[in-house]
N, C-alpha and C positions, 0 to 999 in steps of 0.2 A: 508582483511580476517584475523580473529584472530584464533590462535590455539584452537582446540576444547578441549584440555586437561583441560582447566580452566572452562569448562562447563559440569560437571559430570552428570547433569540431562537433558542434551539435548537428546531428544528421538532419538533412533537409526536411524529411517528413515530420520530425519532432519540432523543428523550427516553425513549420507551417501550423502545426497543431497548437503550439505555444502562442503564436500570434492570433489564431482564431479564438483561443480560450481567453486571451487578454481582453477581448471585446465582450465577453459574456458577463452579465450582471452579477454572477456569483464567482467572479474570478479569484476572490480571496481563497477559494477552496482549491485552487490549482496547485499541482506539484511543481516545485521550483525546478529550473533547468539544471542547477548543480545536483539536485537530488536525482533527477532523471539520469544524469551521467553516472552518478554513484551507483544507482541500481543496475544500470547496464554493465558496468565493470564488475560488480559483485556477482551477477548472474553468470557472466562468462568465466569468472574465476572458479565458481563452484560447479560449473558445467551443468547448470540446471536444465532439466528437460520438462518436468511436470510442475506447473506453477498454479497458484490461486491468487486472486485479488478480490478483496472485500472493500467496496467503495471505488467506483470507477470515474465518476464525473464525466468529463469529455474524453477521457482515455489517454492522457499524456503519459502517466506512469505505466499504463497498460501497453502503450505503443513501445515504450522503452523496453519493457519486458519481452514483448513479442519479437522485437528486433534482435534481442540478445540471445534468445533461445535458438536451439538448432532447428532446422527446417521441419523436423518431425515433432517439435515441442508442442505442448498444449497448455492452455491457460483457461481455468474456470474463473470467469469474471462475474461478480454479482453486484448489483446496485438497484436501488428502489426507483430510479428514474431513467428509463430507457431514452427519453427525449434528449437528455444531455449527451448520452453515449452516442446517439445517432448523429449529433452535430459533428462529432469528430470522426465518425465511421468512414466517410468518403476518403479522408486522408489515410486512415489505417488500411483501407482497401487498396488505395494507390501505392502504398508502401509494400504491398504484396504479402502481408502477414495476417490478414483477417481469417484465413483458414485455421490458424492456430487457436482462435478464440471461441470459447463456448460462453456466450453472454446469457445470463439469466436475470430477468427483472423480478424484483421482490426482495423481502427480507432474507438475509443470509442464514440466520439461525435455524429455521426449519430445514433448509438444505443441508446444513452441517449435521444436524441431528439425524437426518435420513442417511447421510453418508456413513455416520458412525454406526447406525443400526444395521446397515448393509454389511459392514464388516470388511468388505474387500478394499476399502480405501485407506485403511489404517496404515500409517507409515509409508504412504506412496508419493507424497509431495516433496519436491526438493526445495521449494521456496514458496512462502505465503506472505503476501503484503496486505496490511490492514490500514486503511485510511477512510474510516467511516464514522458512525455515531460513537462518540467517545464514551457515552454512558453504557455501551455494550462491549467495550474492549475486553473486560474481564470475562464476560460471557463467551466472547469469541475465543479467548485464550484457553478456556477450559475445554473447548472442543477441538480447536485446530492443533493443539499439542499432541493429540492422538493421531492426527492426519499427516503431520509432517514426519518425514523419516528421521531416524537417528542420524545425526550429522547434517541434517537439513537446517534451513534458516527461516525464521519468522521475522518480519520487519514491521514494527509498529510506528506509524507516522505521528507527528505532532506531539511527541513526548516531552518537549520543552514548553509547549503551549503558550506561545508568545512571551516566553520568559516568566510566566506567572508561577511556575512550579517552585521558583526560588524567591518569589516576592513575599513580603510580610503579609500576614492575614488581613490587615486593614489597608493594604495598598489599593489605590484607585484603579479599577480595572473595568474594561467594557463589560456590559452585562453578560454577553454570551461567553466571554472568557472566564469570568467569575463562575458562571453556572457549571461549566464543564471542568474547571480546574481540579476539583476534588476527585472527579472520576479519573483524571489523568494521574494525579498523585497516588491514588489507590492502585492503579495499574503499575506505576513505577515501583512502589513498595512491594507489591506481590511478585513482580518479576525478579526483584533483587533477592528474594528469599526462596525462589522456586528451585529446588535441587535438580530438576530435570533439564535445566538449561544453563548455558553460559551466556552472559549478556554483555553488550557494549553499547553505550549511549553516545551518539555522535551529534555534534552541532551542525548538521547539514539540514538546510531548509529550516523547518520549525522544530527540528530535533527528530531523529529516528533511532529507535532502539532495536538492535539486532539480537535475536535470541537463537543460539545454536543448540539444538536438542542433543543432549548427551545420554539420555536414558529414557 
C-alpha cells in the first residue's frame, strides 16, 4: 500500500477505502491506488456501462469502477468472501454508487457457466476485471471471452506476479509466489496467442494485462 499523499486526485471515497483496507490483515491483496486511477480513466475512455468484477476483496477496484460508470451503469461483482466486501460497503454506499452493484457471494465459475447457458449475456459486457484465484484465470478466460462484447475489454490483474514471471526458475521466491507463478505464466502465454484478442501488458500495480476482444 502506498501513501495517499502522492495521489492528490484520488477521490475521497476511494481514499477512505484505501485507508480502511491498509488496516486489514490481508492488505497485500489490495488494488494499488495507481491501478485504481488507471481503471477509472480506462472505463471513462471506453464509456463502459455494463461491467463485471471477479474478485472483490474490500471493494477498492469495485468502487473505482462504480464511480467511473454512468449513473445507469451496472456491475456484477463476485467474491467468495462477503465479509471483506461488507467492510468496505459503508464507504461505497456513502459514495452513492451501491445501487450499481450486484454482489454475489460464492465461486464465479458456476455463475459464468449459467450466464453462458442462458445465452442472453453473450457479448453484453463492456469491461470485465479479474483479480481472483490465479489458478483459475484460464478457466475464467474461456468463459468471459464469450460474455465481453466485441470491442470490449478484459483486465487481468497481477500478470507480473511480483516480477516472478521473468525470474529464473531457481530464483528464491516466497512460497505462495512460486506456487501461483506457473498459472500466471500459462495465462500470459495463452493470451499472447489468442487470436480473438489484442493485448497490452502494463507495469501498473503488480501488472495488468488488457485484452480487447476483436472477434
